[in-house]
N, C-alpha and C positions, 0 to 999 in steps of 0.2 A: 159224224164222229170227229172229235177234235184232233187237230194236228199236234202230235206230241214231239215233234222235232225241236231240239234246243234252239233258242233264239241266237241271233248274231249280235255281237257287241259293238260293231263298228257303224251301224246305220241307226242314227237317232237324231231327234230334234229336241231342242230345249227352247221353250217360249216363256219369257218372263214379262209380266205386265205389272206396272206400278200405277194404279189408278189414282187420280187426284194430285199428281205432282206435275207442275207445269214445266215445260221444256224437255220432257222425255218422250221419245217415240215408244209406242206400244205395239207389238212386243219390242223389248230392248234388243239392240244389235242383231236383228234378223236371225236369231237362233243359230249363230255361227260358232258353235263350240266344238272343240276337238276332243275334249275329255269331260266326263261327268261321273262323279263318284260320291258316295255318301248317302244313298237312299237306303237307310237301314233303321230298323226298330228292334229294341231289346226290352224284354219283360223281365223284371227282377222279382222272382217269386218270394212270397212270405213263407217261411218254414215254421211249422207248428208241430210240437210234440204233445202227445197225449200223456196226461199225468200218470206216472207209474209205469209207463211202457217206454223203456229206453231203447228198444230195438227197431222202432219205426218212427217215421216222420211224415208229415203231410205237407204238400206244397200247394199253396193257394196263389191265385193270380195277384200279382203286385203291380206297382206302377210301371208304365211303359216309357222308355226314353228313346229319343230319336237322334240320328247322327247329324253331321254337318255336311251340307252339300258343297262339294268342291267342283268348280267349273274352270276349264282352261280354254283359251282361244288365242288365235293369232291376232295380235293387236292391229287395229285399223284406225282410221280417222274418226270413227264413231266412238265417242267417249261417254255414252249414256250410262254405262256401269259405274264409271268414276263419278259422274254427276249424281247418280242415285245414292252412292255411298256418302258423298259429301253432304247432300241434302238430308240424309237420314240421321246424321249426327249433329246437325246444326240448324238453327233458324226455325221458321214456322212449320216446316215439314219434318221436324225431328221424329224419329221412329217411323218413317215412311215405310210401310210394309208392302210387300209384293206377293204375287201369286205366280207359281211356275208350273209348267206342264212338261214332262219328259216323255217323249213318244219313241218307243222302240219299233223299228221297221224291219221287214224281211229283205231278202236280196232284190226283190222286185219293187221295193219301196212301199209296200202295203203295211198299214199299221197292225202291229201284233199286240201291243199292250201299252197302256198309258198310266203314268204316275202323276197324280195331281198333288202338288206340294203347296201347302197352305201357310199363310202368315209368315212369309220369308223376310228376314232382316239381314242385311249385309254385315258381315263380321270383319272381313278382311279383303283388301284389294292389294295385289302384288304386281308391281311393274315388272316387265321382262328383264331377265339378266342380259346385259349387253356385253358382247365379246366380238371384237372385230376380226379375230383369227378364225372363228368357227364358221361364219356365213350361214347361220341357222335363222329360222323364223323367230320373230320377237313374240313370245308367248306371255300373255297376262293371265293372272289367276284371281278368281273371286271365291270367297267362302260365304255361305249363307246358313244361318240358323233357321229352323222352321219348326212350327208347332206340331204338325202331323202331316202325313200324306196318305192318299188313298190310291189303290190300284184298280184299274178298270179294264175290262176286255174291250176290244174294238167294236164299234157299232156296225151292224150289217150295212152294206152299201145300198144306195138307191132307195132308202126308206123301207127296206125289207126288214120285217121284225118277226121273230119266232119266240114263242114262249111255251113252256111246259110246266104244268102245275100238277102236283101230286099231293093228295091228302089221305090220311088214314086215321081211324079212331077205333078204340076198343073200349068196351064197357062191361062191367060185371054187375048183375043184379040177380034175378032168379035164374038167369042163364047167361051165356056168354055171347056177345054179339060183336061182329067185326064188319066194318065197311071200308071200302077203298074206292077212290075215284081218281081218274087221270084225265087230263085234257091237254090238247095241243092246238095251237092256232098259229097260222101263218097269214099275215096280212100284207098287202102291198098298198103303199100310200105315201 
């Protein structure tokens, strides 16, 4: 039975890789982000009305749009995010796209869910606000546009795999027939 407890929002990893760009370590900046926001998708429905029927409307699936991923971290001597932004807007590596993975973890550090963010393009780099009176950490911010993302459940540990398949069919001819089958397999390997 699946664990239905809500996830924690403070244990997560962000891994950004930019293949094919020289001078960058992969993953960038060791996944040291303090905030991650903007994993969202919105579907804009197409509304259709039936001719002559003014009391009803039908909603059809329309285009999906995605948010902007906003990442914040304490600034360090690793400036790979700045290098990526600079290289993606100029030179031979213009439009250098990256891939990101956001992993949510439970209190023990076990993976609960994974978001794979595809075709990332840096939109904004923001240097930390500097204030000598406050004595706070210097926080830099990066914003990424992305084409889409996928959500995945964690993989079972140690190569344990479980699968359940169910199929059903019904047909009508001279009589009615129904068949169903279910199978489950657990393999170690």
